[in-house]
C-alpha positions in Angstrom: 23.6 -9.4 13.3 24.7 -6.4 11.2 23.8 -2.8 12.3 21.5 -2.2 9.5 19.5 -5.6 10.4 19.5 -4.7 14.0 18.1 -0.9 13.3 15.2 -2.8 10.7 14.3 -5.4 13.4 13.8 -2.3 15.8 12.0 -0.3 13.5 9.4 -3.2 12.7 8.8 -4.2 16.2 7.2 -1.1 17.1 3.5 -0.6 15.5 3.5 3.3 16.1 7.1 3.6 15.3 10.4 4.6 17.5 11.8 8.0 18.1 15.6 8.5 16.2 16.9 9.4 19.8 15.5 5.9 21.5 16.5 4.0 18.2 20.4 4.5 18.3 20.8 3.5 22.1 18.4 0.8 21.7 20.4 -0.4 18.7 23.9 0.3 20.7 25.5 2.6 17.8 26.4 6.0 17.5 23.9 8.6 16.2 25.6 9.2 13.1 25.4 5.9 11.8 22.2 5.6 12.8 21.2 8.7 11.0 23.0 7.3 7.7 21.2 4.0 8.5 17.9 5.7 8.4 18.5 8.1 5.6 19.5 5.0 3.4 16.3 3.2 4.6 14.1 6.6 3.7 15.6 6.5 0.0 14.9 3.0 -0.3 11.2 3.4 0.9 11.7 1.2 3.6 10.6 3.6 6.4 9.2 6.8 7.2 10.3 9.7 9.3 8.1 12.4 11.1 9.5 15.0 12.9 8.4 15.3 16.9 9.4 16.3 20.1 10.7 14.4 22.8 11.1 16.0 26.2 11.6 19.3 24.5 13.9 18.0 22.1 13.7 17.9 18.5 13.7 14.2 17.0 12.2 11.7 14.3 9.3 9.2 14.9 10.8 6.3 12.4 8.0 3.8 10.9 8.3 0.7 9.0 6.4 0.9 5.6 4.6 -1.8 4.6 4.8 -2.6 0.8 1.2 -3.1 -0.7 1.4 -4.9 -3.9 -1.1 -3.7 -6.1 -3.9 -6.2 -7.3 -4.7 -7.0 -11.0 -8.1 -6.2 -11.6 -9.8 -8.9 -14.2 -12.4 -7.4 -15.6 -13.1 -10.6 -18.2 -16.4 -11.3 -16.7 -17.7 -8.3 -17.7 -16.6 -8.3 -21.1 -18.2 -9.7 -24.0 -15.4 -9.1 -27.2 -14.6 -5.2 -26.2 -18.1 -4.4 -25.1 -18.7 -4.0 -21.3 -21.8 -5.5 -19.8 -24.5 -2.9 -19.9 -25.1 -3.5 -16.1 -21.8 -2.4 -15.3 -22.6 1.2 -14.0 -26.1 1.4 -14.8 -28.3 3.6 -12.6 -31.8 2.3 -14.2 -34.2 0.4 -12.2 -35.3 -2.0 -14.3 -36.3 -5.9 -14.7 -33.3 -7.6 -16.0 -35.8 -9.9 -18.4 -36.9 -6.5 -20.2 -33.7 -4.8 -20.4 -33.1 -4.3 -23.9 -29.5 -3.2 -23.5 -28.8 -6.5 -21.6 -30.6 -8.5 -23.7 -28.4 -7.4 -26.9 -25.5 -8.2 -24.6 -26.2 -11.6 -23.7 -27.2 -12.0 -27.7 -23.7 -10.9 -28.4 -22.2 -13.2 -25.9 -24.4 -16.3 -27.2 -23.0 -15.4 -30.8 -19.2 -14.8 -29.9 -19.3 -18.6 -28.6 
């Protein structure tokens, strides 16, 4: 297994992250190589690095960054043509059967079909 794969696997295995001074020891690589790998991962957005102190020595906590795919929102059920449902964002307390804006919207919905 390649050093980068080992380092990434170790980082991913810790929910709260892993200290950099522990990481290079666990990965059994020298600290300079570990630092270069971490720099690369940080530039790629794969990991985050936060400064921390361990037994009086300055180090970094390395955490894996989960990628969250943006969800595409579908507003088509709220639209008739280019007109949003009047209930969207409405703050009025009304009875739907007697709401003029809603009635107009429904009539447009029927006409557009």
